[in-house]
N, C-alpha and C positions, 0 to 999 in steps of 0.2 A: 504493500500500500504506500509506503514511503516513497518509492521510486515513481509511482503514479503521480503523487502530489508534486514531486520535484519536476517531473516531466511537464506537468501543467504549468508550473512556475516558469519553466524554460519557454514553453509555448507563449505564455503571456509576455515574457521579457522580449522575445524575438518580435512579437507583434507590436509591442510598444516601440522598439527601436525602428522598425520599418515605418510605423506611423509618424514617428518624429522626423524621419528622413523625408517622408511625403509632405509633412507640414513645412519643412525647410524648403522643399522645392516650390511650394505654393507661394513663397515670398519672392521667388525669382522671376525674371523676365521670361517670356515665351522661348527666346533663344537659349537662355541658360537652362531652362527645363529640358529642352530638346537635347542639349549637350550632356545633361546628367541622366537622361532616361535609360541609357545603357547600364549605368550603375544600379539604378532602381530595379531593372529587370534581373540583373545578376543577383542582387540582394534577395529578391523574391525567390529566385531559384535556389539560393543557398538556404533560405528559410524552409522551403518545401523539402529539400533534401534532409535537413537536420530534423525536421518533425516527422517525416513520413517514410524515410528510407534508412534510418539508422537507429540503432539501440545504444543505450549508454549505461556504463557502470555507475555505481554510486559516486565514485571519485570524479568521473567525467562530468556528471550532472552538477556536483558541488563546484567543480572548477568553472564550468560554463556559467553557473548562476552568480559566481563572484566576478566574472569578467564584465567589463564595462560596455563595450560595443562589439559584440560578437560578430554581427553581420559585417560591420566595417572591417574588422580584423581579418575575417575570412576573405572578404572581397580584395583587400590589399595583398594578402598572401597569394590569392589566385592570380592577380595582375602580375606578380613577380614569378609565377610558375612557368614551366616549359610549355604546358598545354595551353590551348587557346580556344576560344569560342569559334574563331575563324576556321579551325580545323574541322570542327563538327559541322559548321555551315557549309564548308566546301564539300565534305562527304555527302551531306544531305542533298545539296544542289546537284552534284555529279550523279548521285543515285537517281534523283528525280528525272534528270535529263535522259539517263539511260532508259528508265521506265517509259517515258514519253516517246522516245525514239522507237523502242520495241513495239509500243502500241500503234504508232503511226505505220511502221513497216507491216505489222499484222493486218491493219486495215487496208493498206495498199495491196497486199497479197490477196486478200479476200476480193477486193474490187477487180483485180486483174484476172482472178480465177473465174469470174462470171462470163 
């Protein structure tokens, strides 16, 4: 039961941090909001991963609850990492192009077979 309560605290903490960042963005100009929208989307993805794709030990939960800006820290670490969102986007784009091409060729073969 204790871990469930701590997990709920973590969920609330992450939601609060995300809402504070959104409130911060609301004070910015439209251009500044657009420039920072990437960070917002990444922070939302980090939050989703942390809440729905990962389990935590008691020590990890305790550590996270004591951390000040978890999403910001994870975002900054991710920015400095080797992997990038562009790699994922490139793969998804290439895969989609391949599927579209295959679909078009299949349609052309059907049309030519008539």
